[in-house]
C-alpha positions in Angstrom: -18.9 -18.8 3.6 -21.1 -16.4 5.5 -18.1 -14.2 6.2 -17.1 -14.1 2.5 -20.9 -13.4 1.6 -20.8 -10.4 4.0 -17.9 -8.9 2.1 -19.4 -9.6 -1.2 -22.3 -7.5 0.0 -19.8 -4.6 0.6 -18.9 -4.9 -3.1 -22.6 -4.4 -3.9 -22.9 -1.3 -1.6 -19.5 0.4 -1.7 -18.8 0.1 -5.4 -22.3 0.9 -6.3 -22.1 4.1 -4.2 -18.8 5.0 -5.8 -20.5 4.9 -9.1 -23.3 7.3 -7.9 -26.2 4.9 -7.9 -29.6 5.9 -6.6 -30.5 4.8 -3.1 -34.2 5.5 -3.1 -36.9 2.8 -2.7 -36.1 -0.5 -0.9 -37.5 -3.9 -1.4 -38.4 -6.2 1.5 -34.8 -7.4 1.8 -33.7 -3.8 2.1 -32.1 -3.5 -1.3 -32.8 -0.4 -3.4 -35.3 -1.3 -6.1 -33.9 1.2 -8.6 -30.3 0.2 -8.5 -30.4 -3.6 -7.6 -29.7 -4.5 -11.2 -26.8 -1.9 -11.5 -25.2 -3.2 -8.2 -25.4 -6.8 -9.5 -23.7 -5.6 -12.7 -20.9 -4.2 -10.6 -20.4 -7.6 -9.0 -20.5 -9.3 -12.3 -17.9 -7.0 -13.6 -15.7 -7.8 -10.5 -16.1 -11.6 -10.9 -13.4 -12.2 -13.6 -11.0 -10.2 -11.6 -11.8 -12.2 -8.4 -11.1 -15.4 -10.3 -7.9 -14.1 -11.9 -6.3 -13.0 -8.6 -7.5 -15.7 -6.3 -4.6 -17.0 -4.3 -2.2 -14.2 -5.6 0.1 -12.3 -3.4 -0.6 -8.5 -3.4 1.8 -6.1 -1.6 0.3 -2.8 -0.6 2.4 0.1 0.4 0.3 2.4 2.6 2.1 5.7 2.8 2.3 8.0 5.7 0.8 10.8 3.5 -2.1 8.6 2.6 -2.8 7.6 6.3 -3.0 11.3 7.2 -5.1 12.1 10.3 -8.5 10.9 9.1 -9.8 7.8 10.9 -12.3 7.4 8.0 -9.5 6.9 5.4 -7.8 4.3 7.5 -11.1 2.5 8.1 -11.9 2.5 4.4 -8.4 1.1 3.7 -8.7 -1.6 6.3 -12.1 -2.7 5.0 -10.5 -3.0 1.5 -7.7 -5.2 2.8 -10.2 -7.4 4.7 -12.3 -7.7 1.5 -9.3 -8.7 -0.6 -8.5 -11.4 1.9 -12.1 -12.7 2.0 -12.1 -12.9 -1.8 -9.1 -15.1 -1.9 -6.3 -12.6 -2.6 -3.2 -12.7 -0.3 -2.4 -9.1 0.9 0.7 -7.9 2.6 0.7 -4.3 3.9 4.0 -2.3 4.1 3.7 1.1 5.6 5.6 4.3 5.9 5.2 7.1 8.4 7.3 10.1 7.4 4.8 12.8 8.4 4.0 11.1 11.6 7.8 10.9 12.5 8.1 14.5 11.7 5.2 15.3 13.9 6.7 13.4 16.8 10.1 15.1 16.3 8.3 18.4 16.5 6.5 17.5 19.7 9.8 16.5 21.3 11.5 19.7 20.2 13.9 18.0 17.7 14.5 19.9 14.4 14.6 17.5 11.4 17.5 17.8 8.9 17.3 16.6 5.3 20.0 16.0 2.7 18.8 15.5 -0.9 15.3 14.9 0.3 16.3 12.2 2.9 16.0 12.6 6.6 19.3 12.6 8.5 18.8 9.9 11.1 21.0 10.1 14.1 20.5 7.6 17.0 17.8 9.8 18.7 15.9 10.1 15.4 16.1 6.4 14.8 14.6 5.8 18.2 11.7 8.1 17.3 11.3 6.5 14.0 11.1 3.0 15.5 8.7 4.3 18.2 6.4 5.8 15.6 6.6 3.2 12.9 6.5 0.1 15.1 4.6 1.3 18.1 2.1 3.7 16.7 1.4 3.5 12.9 1.8 -0.2 12.7 -0.6 -0.8 15.6 -3.2 1.6 14.2 -3.3 -0.3 10.9 -3.4 -3.7 12.5 -6.2 -2.7 14.8 -8.2 -1.2 12.0 -7.9 -4.3 9.9 -8.8 -6.6 12.9 -12.1 -4.8 13.3 -13.2 -7.1 10.5 -11.8 -10.3 12.0 -8.7 -11.8 13.5 -6.7 -11.1 10.3 -3.7 -8.9 10.7 -0.5 -9.2 12.6 2.1 -6.5 12.9 5.8 -7.1 12.3 8.9 -5.1 11.9 11.7 -5.6 9.2 13.9 -6.4 12.3 11.8 -9.5 13.1 13.5 -12.7 12.1 16.0 -10.6 10.0 13.3 -10.0 7.4 14.8 -6.8 6.0 18.6 -7.0 6.1 20.1 -3.6 5.7 23.3 -1.8 4.9 24.1 1.8 5.5 23.3 4.2 2.5 25.6 7.1 3.3 27.5 7.9 6.5 26.3 11.5 6.2 22.7 10.3 6.5 23.3 8.3 9.7 21.0 5.3 10.2 19.3 5.4 6.8 19.7 2.0 5.2 19.4 0.3 1.8 18.2 -3.3 1.5 20.8 -6.0 1.1 18.2 -8.8 1.2 14.6 -9.6 2.1 14.2 -12.9 3.9 10.7 -14.0 3.1 10.4 -16.9 5.5 8.6 -15.1 8.3 6.1 -13.6 5.8 5.6 -17.0 4.1 4.7 -18.6 7.5 2.2 -15.9 8.3 0.6 -16.1 4.9 0.3 -19.8 5.3 -1.7 -19.2 8.4 -4.2 -17.0 6.5 -2.9 -13.9 8.3 -2.3 -10.4 6.8 1.3 -9.2 7.7 1.6 -5.4 8.4 5.3 -4.5 8.0 7.0 -1.6 9.6 10.1 -0.7 7.4 12.9 -0.9 10.0 15.8 -3.0 8.8 18.8 -4.5 10.6 22.4 -5.3 9.6 24.4 -8.3 10.5 25.6 -6.7 13.7 22.1 -6.0 14.9 22.1 -2.2 14.2 18.7 -0.9 13.1 18.2 1.3 10.1 15.3 3.4 8.8 14.3 2.1 5.3 12.4 4.0 2.6 9.0 2.3 2.6 8.6 2.5 -1.2 11.8 0.6 -1.7 10.9 -1.9 1.0 7.6 -2.7 -0.6 9.2 -3.3 -4.0 11.8 -5.6 -2.4 9.2 -7.6 -0.6 7.1 -7.9 -3.7 10.0 -9.3 -5.6 11.1 -11.7 -2.7 7.5 -13.2 -2.7 6.9 -13.1 -6.4 3.8 -11.0 -5.9 1.2 -10.6 -8.7 0.6 -7.0 -7.7 2.5 -4.2 -6.0 0.4 -1.1 -5.0 1.6 2.3 -3.9 -1.2 4.2 -2.1 -0.1 7.8 -1.8 -1.5 11.4 -1.8 -1.6 11.8 -5.6 -3.8 10.3 -8.0 -1.2 8.5 -10.1 1.4 9.3 -12.7 0.9 12.4 -14.8 2.6 13.0 -18.1 2.9 16.6 -17.0 3.5 16.9 -13.3 1.7 20.3 -13.2 -1.4 19.1 -15.2 -3.9 17.0 -13.2 -5.7 16.2 -16.5 -2.5 14.4 -17.8 -3.1 11.4 -15.5 -2.0 8.2 -17.3 -4.3 5.3 -16.5 -2.0 2.6 -17.9 1.5 2.4 -19.3 4.4 0.0 -19.9 7.6 0.0 -18.0 9.3 1.5 -21.0 6.8 4.4 -21.1 7.4 5.0 -17.4 11.2 5.0 -17.8 10.8 7.6 -20.6 8.8 9.8 -18.3 11.4 9.4 -15.5 14.2 10.3 -18.0 12.6 13.4 -19.4 11.9 14.8 -15.8 8.1 14.3 -15.7 8.6 12.2 -12.5 9.7 14.3 -9.5 9.8 14.5 -5.7 8.4 11.6 -3.7 7.2 9.9 -6.8 10.7 9.1 -7.9 11.4 6.2 -5.4 7.9 4.8 -6.2 8.7 4.8 -9.9 12.1 3.3 -9.4 10.6 0.5 -7.2 7.8 0.0 -9.8 10.4 -0.4 -12.7 12.6 -2.7 -10.7 9.5 -4.8 -9.5 8.2 -5.2 -13.1 11.6 -6.1 -14.4 11.8 -8.9 -11.7 8.5 -10.5 -12.6 5.8 -8.6 -10.7 3.0 -8.6 -13.1 1.4 -5.3 -12.3 2.3 -2.2 -10.3 -0.4 0.3 -9.3 0.0 3.9 -8.1 -3.2 5.1 -6.5 -4.5 8.0 -4.4 -5.0 6.5 -1.0 -7.4 9.4 0.0 -10.0 8.1 -2.4 -12.5 5.9 -0.5 -12.0 2.3 -1.4 -9.4 3.0 -4.0 -8.1 -0.6 -3.9 -11.5 -2.1 -4.8 -12.1 0.4 -7.6 -8.7 -0.2 -9.2 -8.8 -4.0 -8.8 -12.4 -4.9 -9.6 -13.6 -2.3 -12.2 -12.5 -1.9 -15.8 -11.8 1.8 -15.5 -9.8 1.9 -12.3 -8.8 5.1 -10.4 -5.0 5.3 -10.7 -2.0 4.4 -12.9 -1.2 0.7 -13.7 2.3 -0.3 -14.9 3.0 -3.5 -16.7 6.0 -5.1 -18.5 
């Protein structure tokens, strides 16, 4: 109870600060006199959402672009994940690491090659990807979450055959598509009140590893676990009706609306696999998909626990 109460206090402080509340004048308990009522209102606003999503599985894809190089961004994300767990939600983190893989390749003097936007992955590049995703990015996320308690455990899609892969295209080398997600390992971890952090390396029946697109992996995991929410944290604020116009951000739309935008060319670049995974997840029973700017402090809290939200929500 004390642990949960501490995180409820974060809701008071963090969400209140995000709404620009005044911090002048403290009472004897240290709470600002001017905004105590406003912060209470923020928590009251969050209450129905806390009740609604209690016990629900939430798959959060934390992109390599969102991770970036700022420790503050990772710390904010980790705090959000710990808070979701403290408030009764059941988060699973799925992460990418494309920029980090590219940076390591440059350090090792290896020139990346791309075909149709996908990294050609020979055996050496696959080793680099595994080293970066499993050995570096995964550990950084797990450590950041565990600052708030013994919550997170890092796993790879190779573990217990979780992500079963098939080759996408021989010209791409060891780039895989998902044949099946085996949810058993994740289910056991969730039953122990742990937060799985998944590195998206898959494996085929012969034991060959493949690099898997993290957006696609997150959608497949959400489907396999019948998640209530699937969240893509990236480096854009959400879906725009006009890709070139930041003012055209769409806060909420249906799968049919999103499919229309995709068909008319409004969805481009790295947003395409996110949108494809979102459409597939919603069609498979995931209730809500969110596309958020992971660089915004506490984006998960603002999207989940306030009426206005901060990104794009997709529903059936």
